[in-house]
Wavefront OBJ file of the C-alpha trace (Angstrom):
o trace
v -12.620 13.797 15.185
v -10.881 11.803 13.362
v -7.607 13.089 11.680
v -8.334 12.057 8.489
v -11.145 13.404 8.069
v -12.015 13.963 3.951
v -8.348 13.133 2.756
v -7.731 10.557 0.047
v -5.651 7.939 0.425
v -3.976 4.815 -1.908
v -1.663 2.224 -0.392
v -0.248 -0.470 -3.059
v -0.390 -4.164 -2.628
v -2.783 -3.044 0.255
v -4.124 -7.071 0.739
v -2.504 -8.068 4.221
v 0.088 -7.610 5.689
v 1.592 -3.650 6.230
v -0.485 -2.828 3.715
v -3.953 -4.118 4.826
v -2.964 -3.319 8.693
v -2.214 0.849 7.196
v -5.696 0.771 4.764
v -7.340 0.326 7.296
v -5.428 2.177 9.982
v -5.581 5.114 7.718
v -9.541 4.459 6.447
v -10.379 3.963 10.501
v -9.257 7.657 10.934
v -11.896 8.639 8.169
v -10.056 9.176 5.514
v -11.228 7.241 1.981
v -8.535 5.015 0.975
v -8.061 3.149 -2.173
v -6.275 -1.009 -2.626
v -4.285 -0.877 -4.845
v -3.959 -4.538 -5.504
v -4.589 -6.993 -8.421
v -7.328 -9.439 -6.558
v -9.846 -7.458 -7.500
v -12.504 -9.428 -6.482
v -10.945 -10.423 -3.669
v -10.450 -7.172 -1.655
v -13.899 -5.967 -2.579
v -15.079 -8.322 -0.674
v -12.657 -7.823 2.244
v -13.343 -4.111 1.890
v -16.972 -5.096 2.145
v -16.599 -6.325 5.942
v -15.992 -2.494 6.709
v -18.891 -1.240 5.764
v -18.453 1.241 8.275
v -15.187 3.118 6.533
v -14.373 3.612 2.785
v -11.789 1.282 1.587
v -12.198 1.080 -2.283
v -10.108 -1.619 -4.790
v -8.155 -0.054 -7.763
v -6.463 -2.041 -10.404
v -2.597 -2.092 -10.009
v -0.112 -5.238 -10.636
v 2.913 -4.556 -10.229
v 4.276 -6.296 -14.187
v 2.049 -4.075 -16.021
v 3.860 -0.866 -15.697
v 0.775 0.892 -17.876
v -1.258 0.551 -14.113
v 1.082 3.058 -12.115
v -0.537 5.244 -13.888
v -3.897 4.474 -14.800
v -4.354 3.429 -10.907
v -4.017 7.223 -9.680
v -6.372 8.321 -13.031
v -9.113 6.340 -11.403
v -8.760 7.881 -7.883
v -8.048 11.380 -9.547
v -11.216 11.190 -12.058
v -13.569 9.735 -9.017
v -12.291 12.048 -6.331
v -10.189 15.371 -7.821
v -7.451 15.028 -5.160
v -4.650 12.153 -3.837
v -3.514 13.749 -0.748
v -1.911 10.668 0.973
v 0.394 7.430 -1.369
v 2.524 4.719 0.142
v 4.409 2.615 -2.314
v 4.313 -0.078 0.362
v 5.266 -2.853 -2.651
v 8.097 -4.258 -2.645
v 8.760 -7.924 -3.672
v 12.291 -10.665 -2.600
v 13.389 -13.383 -3.574
v 15.202 -15.017 -1.716
v 15.714 -18.527 -2.962
v 17.641 -16.166 -6.027
v 18.917 -13.323 -5.157
v 22.403 -14.783 -3.034
v 25.250 -12.962 -2.776
v 26.835 -10.659 -5.594
v 28.596 -14.305 -6.609
v 26.017 -16.442 -6.191
v 23.050 -15.172 -6.676
v 21.086 -14.316 -9.932
v 21.915 -11.470 -12.574
v 18.080 -11.784 -13.592
v 16.996 -11.881 -10.213
v 18.612 -9.057 -8.676
v 17.352 -6.253 -11.751
v 13.577 -7.353 -11.238
v 13.377 -7.155 -7.545
v 15.722 -3.356 -8.307
v 12.828 -2.578 -11.279
v 9.845 -3.600 -9.670
v 10.813 -2.375 -5.932
v 12.677 0.690 -7.009
v 10.095 1.107 -9.742
v 6.747 1.346 -8.638
v 8.306 3.974 -6.306
v 9.052 6.689 -8.994
v 6.467 5.943 -11.443
v 4.070 6.118 -9.044
v 5.115 8.678 -7.505
v 5.742 11.085 -10.631
v 2.210 10.353 -11.362
v 0.770 11.605 -8.177
v 2.904 14.354 -6.706
v 1.455 16.703 -9.664
v -2.144 16.175 -8.576
v -0.305 17.077 -5.172
v 1.233 20.454 -6.612
v -2.106 21.057 -7.537
v -4.260 20.188 -4.537
v -2.185 22.691 -2.366
v 0.698 19.553 -1.449
v 0.235 16.040 0.181
v 1.894 13.216 1.755
v 3.944 10.065 0.381
v 5.163 7.058 2.568
v 7.581 4.524 0.314
v 8.538 0.642 2.698
v 11.595 0.354 2.887
v 13.443 -2.033 4.668
v 15.804 -2.104 7.975
v 17.873 -4.261 5.139
v 18.576 -1.195 3.206
v 20.434 0.352 5.597
v 22.303 -2.696 6.618
v 24.346 -4.906 4.353
v 23.387 -8.632 4.554
v 25.231 -11.968 3.667
v 22.648 -12.695 1.189
v 19.503 -10.832 -0.792
v 21.821 -8.109 -2.499
v 19.082 -7.187 -4.883
v 17.036 -7.093 -2.211
v 19.066 -4.632 -0.050
v 20.231 -2.094 -2.800
v 16.420 -1.951 -3.687
v 15.493 -0.865 -0.216
v 18.772 1.233 -0.239
v 17.547 3.383 -3.364
v 14.574 3.744 -1.394
v 15.729 5.546 1.133
v 17.833 7.687 -1.211
v 14.855 8.858 -3.629
v 12.143 9.530 -0.607
v 14.737 11.989 0.298
v 15.472 13.153 -2.861
v 11.476 13.734 -3.762
v 11.791 15.341 0.107
v 14.258 18.348 -1.230
v 12.000 18.435 -4.689
v 9.473 19.698 -3.657
v 9.212 20.521 -0.052
v 8.515 24.026 -1.722
v 5.095 22.174 -2.954
v 3.889 21.224 0.564
v 4.818 17.810 -0.956
v 6.606 15.532 2.337
v 7.794 12.394 1.839
v 9.571 9.750 4.316
v 9.693 6.285 4.725
v 9.439 3.217 7.104
v 11.754 0.817 7.504
v 9.977 -2.218 9.309
v 12.368 -5.053 10.608
v 11.496 -8.599 10.741
v 7.635 -8.524 11.196
v 4.653 -10.899 12.038
v 3.090 -11.028 8.744
v 1.556 -14.319 7.933
v 4.261 -14.264 4.738
v 7.026 -14.302 7.622
v 5.674 -16.371 10.367
v 4.580 -18.963 7.368
v 8.301 -19.313 5.142
v 10.858 -17.769 8.529
v 12.268 -20.816 10.143
v 12.294 -21.465 14.755
v 15.833 -21.479 14.062
v 16.382 -17.784 11.772
v 13.867 -16.288 13.997
v 15.456 -17.039 17.247
v 18.913 -15.962 15.572
v 17.668 -12.466 14.174
v 15.529 -11.888 17.420
v 18.592 -11.792 19.552
v 19.643 -8.043 17.552
v 16.472 -6.900 18.769
v 16.657 -4.550 22.303
v 12.476 -5.665 22.031
v 13.018 -9.622 21.771
v 9.853 -9.843 19.702
v 9.153 -9.107 15.905
v 7.324 -6.436 14.738
v 3.282 -6.581 13.813
v 1.700 -4.730 11.293
v -0.068 -2.966 13.555
v 3.297 -1.247 14.520
v 4.396 -0.038 11.130
v 0.476 1.237 10.404
v 1.067 3.241 12.873
v 4.153 5.255 11.739
v 2.875 5.341 8.734
v -0.646 6.689 9.942
v 1.297 9.210 11.887
v 3.652 9.547 8.784
v 0.648 10.811 6.564
v -0.958 12.922 8.954
v -0.840 16.435 9.994
v 1.168 15.273 13.256
v 4.249 14.990 11.610
v 3.463 18.626 9.415
v 7.411 19.251 10.013
v 8.242 16.425 9.184
v 10.783 15.257 6.004
v 13.188 12.836 4.740
v 12.878 11.290 7.294
v 13.821 7.542 7.047
v 12.460 5.790 10.037
v 13.385 2.129 11.429
v 10.901 1.179 13.302
v 12.817 -2.605 13.731
v 12.405 -3.314 17.885
v 16.116 -1.690 18.369
v 17.785 -3.624 15.442
v 21.224 -3.286 14.231
v 21.695 -0.686 17.976
v 23.886 -3.068 19.393
v 27.471 -4.201 19.622
v 28.414 -7.695 17.282
v 28.953 -9.166 21.234
v 24.811 -7.962 21.871
v 23.398 -11.227 19.722
v 25.893 -13.393 21.923
v 25.485 -12.500 24.849
v 21.428 -11.707 24.894
v 21.737 -15.607 22.833
v 23.561 -16.734 26.450
v 20.986 -15.208 28.277
v 18.177 -17.550 26.467
v 20.077 -20.114 26.857
v 20.191 -19.749 30.164
v 16.838 -19.309 30.854
v 15.195 -21.798 28.534
v 17.654 -23.769 31.288
v 16.712 -22.957 34.372
v 12.767 -23.777 32.860
v 13.880 -26.912 31.877
v 14.993 -27.566 35.536
v 12.186 -26.332 37.554
v 9.848 -28.089 35.189
l 1 2 3 4 5 6 7 8 9 10 11 12 13 14 15 16 17 18 19 20 21 22 23 24 25 26 27 28 29 30 31 32 33 34 35 36 37 38 39 40 41 42 43 44 45 46 47 48 49 50 51 52 53 54 55 56 57 58 59 60 61 62 63 64 65 66 67 68 69 70 71 72 73 74 75 76 77 78 79 80 81 82 83 84 85 86 87 88 89 90 91 92 93 94 95 96 97 98 99 100 101 102 103 104 105 106 107 108 109 110 111 112 113 114 115 116 117 118 119 120 121 122 123 124 125 126 127 128 129 130 131 132 133 134 135 136 137 138 139 140 141 142 143 144 145 146 147 148 149 150 151 152 153 154 155 156 157 158 159 160 161 162 163 164 165 166 167 168 169 170 171 172 173 174 175 176 177 178 179 180 181 182 183 184 185 186 187 188 189 190 191 192 193 194 195 196 197 198 199 200 201 202 203 204 205 206 207 208 209 210 211 212 213 214 215 216 217 218 219 220 221 222 223 224 225 226 227 228 229 230 231 232 233 234 235 236 237 238 239 240 241 242 243 244 245 246 247 248 249 250 251 252 253 254 255 256 257 258 259 260 261 262 263 264 265 266 267 268 269 270 271 272 273
């Protein structure tokens, strides 16, 4: 029996990457899944490929605040309830969001406003309906960057740290209504955006700090979303779940050791070729 049969879910920014993988995972488990998106026709074409699943686009634009609530109202009008909310939307501006002194203040404030504001406002619009329905599950997609300081992307890191905190605030405030709220913190994940925009040197450097020695897959994140959304995690709330291959566990010397080890392997392979 499918785990989420009869449940209604919403995943924001769900046309690709982690968002789509999460939406697909929830739909495969029987949920009716709404995909909060800007490109309605393109998303409908994607949904039409999965005729055996209930996936439906609903209009959402992070730059149009009125859509935060209109999206929820449309789902409630059509379905009468919303059991699962996955706040997946997130933005960054790596060319402008640098360190404190050299970064753009405008970019910093925009990232904070959009990344935290969507979680705040969409959850605010959703929770009264979950209370009326007897409970629900909210899963916020954060980032490992919200727990580990960086030499750049200060706005992104602060926004994700804020999402971790608001996750626990919601968990505390609404547990008495059987509403759970948890966060998933991906590390470096092999989405199209990451694969197409990150230099190999950066990826190699990052992976030197990942004990599992690989990038995550969108499905890895989606599996965690499914777990936190469903009844198997019914006694879990306020959890900040890192899904990052162990990134950040090691001492600073760990990456140096792994880097030397990988270089030795490459040298051995070259010698044998």
